[in-house]
N, C-alpha and C positions, 0 to 999 in steps of 0.2 A: 867269441868272448862276451860280446854284448848281450848273447843270448843267456848265457851262465849268469852274468850279472842281474838280468832282469829277474831271472828264475829265484836267484839268492835274495832279491829284494821283496819278490811275492811271498817266498816262504818265511821271511823275517816279520813281514806285515800280517801273515796268517798266525805265526807264533805268538805276536804280541797281543792279537786279537783273542786268543786262546788263554793267554795269561790274563788278560783284563777280565775274561768270563769267569776264569778259575778264582779270580780275586773276590768277584761278586758273589760266587757261590760260597765260598769261604764265609765271608761277612752274613749270607744269609743263614748259613749253619748254626752261626753264633748269635744269631738274632739282631745283628746291627743293620742289615740290610733292609731298608725301607724305600716307599715311592718316593719319598721327599728326599731321602739322601741321594737316590739315584738322579731326580731332578736337579738338586744342588751340585753334583758332579758335573752334569752336562753343563749346567750354567758356568760353573767354575772353569772348565776346560774351553768353552767355546772360543774360537779363535778371533771373533770379531768383536767380542765383549770386553777383552782385557784392555787395559789402559794403553800399552803400546800399539795398538793395532791401528790407531789413527795416527797420521802424522807423515805418509809418504809425501814427497815432493819431489821437485825436478833434481834436487841436490841430493837425495837419498842414494846410499850405496847398496848395491846387491850382492849378497855372497851368496853362493851355491857350493854344494859338495860336501855338506856338513853330515854328521853320523845320526841315523836316524834312531838310533837304538838309547842315546842318551837322553836324559830327562832335559826339558825345556831351560831349567834353570842353570844346570851345568854348562848347556850349550852357550847361554848369553853370558855367563862368567867368562867361559874361554875366548868368545869372541871380544869381549870388553878388553881382557888382557892383550888379545893379539893386537887390535886395531886401537887400543889406549896409547900406544906409541905415536900414533899419527897425529892426535889431538883431542881435545875433550869431547867425550861422546854424550850426545844428548838422548838417545834412544835405541835400543837394540830390540827389534821383534822377531821373535822366531815362530812361524805360525804352525800351528799343529792341526791335525784331523782329531776332530771333536770326539768322534765315537771311539777312536781307538788311541787317543792321546799321544799319538805318535807325530814327532816333528815332521814336517814336510821336505826337510833337507835343504831349506833356503833362509835366508835372514835378510832382514833391512836394518840398516845402520844408518844414523843420523850424527853429524858433527855439529858443534856449535859455531864453527867457523867455515866457510866454504872452502877456504884454501887448503884445508885438512882432507878435502876429497882427493886430492892429487896424491898425498902421501899413501892413501888406502888404496887407491888404485894400482900403486907400485907393488902391493902385496900380492896381486894376481899371481896365482901360480905356486904360491906358499902353501905350507902343510900345516893341518892342523889335527891333531887325532889320528895321524898316519894318511889323511885323506888330502888330496890336491884340491886347494879351493878356486875358485873362479870369481873374481871380482871384477865388477862392472857397475855402471851408473843404473840405477833401477828402471829409469823411463826407457831404458834401450830393451826391457825385457817384458814380455809377456805376463808374468807374474804381478808386475806393477799394477795391471789393470784387474787380473782376476787369476785365481788359482787353477791349473788343469789339473784333471783327474782328482778334483775335490769332492768329497762326499758330505762332509759337515754334519751338522746336526739341524735341528728343526727351526732354530733360531738365527742360522746363516743365511746371509742371501744366497739366492739360487740363481747359478751363472749358466 
């Protein structure tokens, strides 16, 4: 079963790469695509350049098990709705792979009050979008320090 999930994940990643390439080709056929546009897109989607990228601390919540096919904004809104009942959220960061614009499948959440973390940790095992979420403290995860299997763009730090 793990093998089939891995195969499906790889197939989805390839499909999204093809879709991104087709979008670029379509824009090129209409004369919209230029080198400046490509650079701007890369800059806009850089995982480490967005406002929410900075802010992890020992009180940050880590959520794993997110859908990789939904856009970043939809995932952020769904997480805000789900974890909003725990307290006031100050930051939701959903890292993405820059070249493919595919979310990496996890997120970081910060609350205004540290006491809200306990409520958020109680949501471990809950479901969002039909997928079971794993909710832990981020400092206990490798992703807190670096993103494994992350290719990034030319602007991302190399791990």
